[in-house]
C-alpha positions as CSV (number, residue, x, y, z in Angstrom):
1,W,0.1,0.0,-0.1
2,P,1.2,3.5,-0.6
3,R,2.5,5.3,2.3
4,G,1.3,8.6,1.3
5,Y,-0.2,10.6,-1.6
6,Y,-0.5,14.0,-2.8
7,T,-3.0,16.0,-4.8
8,N,-2.9,19.2,-6.9
9,G,-4.9,22.1,-5.6
10,H,-5.9,23.6,-9.0
11,V,-5.4,22.7,-12.6
12,L,-4.0,25.5,-14.5
13,V,-4.5,25.9,-18.4
14,D,-1.6,27.7,-20.0
15,A,-0.5,29.0,-16.6
16,E,-3.8,30.5,-15.7
17,K,-6.3,29.0,-13.1
18,M,-8.9,27.0,-15.1
19,S,-12.2,28.9,-14.9
20,K,-15.5,28.9,-16.9
21,S,-15.7,32.7,-16.4
22,K,-12.2,33.1,-18.1
23,G,-13.3,30.8,-20.9
24,N,-10.3,28.5,-20.5
25,F,-12.2,25.5,-18.9
26,L,-11.4,22.3,-20.5
27,M,-13.3,19.0,-20.4
28,M,-11.4,15.8,-20.9
29,N,-13.5,14.6,-23.7
30,E,-13.1,18.0,-25.6
31,T,-9.4,18.0,-25.0
32,V,-9.0,14.5,-26.4
33,N,-11.1,15.3,-29.4
34,K,-9.1,18.4,-30.0
35,F,-5.6,17.1,-29.4
36,S,-5.9,13.3,-29.6
37,V,-5.6,10.7,-26.7
38,D,-1.9,10.5,-26.9
39,A,-1.2,14.2,-27.1
40,T,-3.5,14.8,-24.1
41,R,-1.6,12.1,-22.2
42,F,1.8,13.9,-23.0
43,A,0.4,17.3,-21.9
44,C,-1.1,15.7,-18.6
45,A,2.2,14.0,-17.9
46,D,4.1,17.3,-18.5
47,A,1.7,19.3,-16.3
48,G,3.7,18.5,-13.3
49,D,4.2,15.8,-10.6
50,S,4.9,18.0,-7.7
51,L,2.7,19.8,-4.9
52,D,2.5,22.8,-7.2
53,D,-0.7,23.3,-9.3
54,A,-0.7,21.2,-12.5
55,N,-0.3,23.3,-15.6
56,F,-1.9,21.8,-18.8
57,S,-0.3,23.6,-21.7
58,R,-2.0,23.7,-25.0
59,E,1.4,24.3,-26.6
60,T,2.7,21.1,-25.2
61,A,-0.3,19.2,-26.6
62,D,0.3,20.7,-30.0
63,S,4.0,19.9,-30.1
64,A,3.1,16.3,-28.9
65,I,0.9,15.9,-31.9
66,I,3.9,17.0,-34.2
67,S,6.3,14.8,-32.3
68,L,4.0,11.8,-32.5
69,S,3.4,12.4,-36.2
70,N,7.1,12.6,-37.0
71,E,7.8,9.4,-35.0
72,E,5.1,7.5,-37.0
73,V,6.6,8.7,-40.3
74,W,10.2,7.4,-39.0
75,I,8.8,4.1,-37.9
76,R,6.9,3.5,-41.1
77,A,10.0,4.4,-43.0
78,T,12.4,2.2,-40.9
79,I,9.8,-0.8,-41.4
80,V,9.9,-0.3,-45.2
81,E,13.7,-0.1,-45.2
82,G,13.9,-3.2,-43.0
83,S,11.7,-5.2,-45.3
84,D,14.0,-4.6,-48.4
């Protein structure tokens, strides 16, 4: 069993407290639809693992999409080269 646990007080979006009145409120299903499941995972993992408030960065999610796409292209090219 874990000897302890911690939680985040607030979730920040692009370094601002998430708030409906600010218009930066994100629902998980909307985030997944906009960025993809994998990019959302990357951004959540990068949001922080300390006692500080977690910061979901849209820029991180966008760059994860590009990184994952580039990796897929590289993997496909490597598979094709290996089959020759």
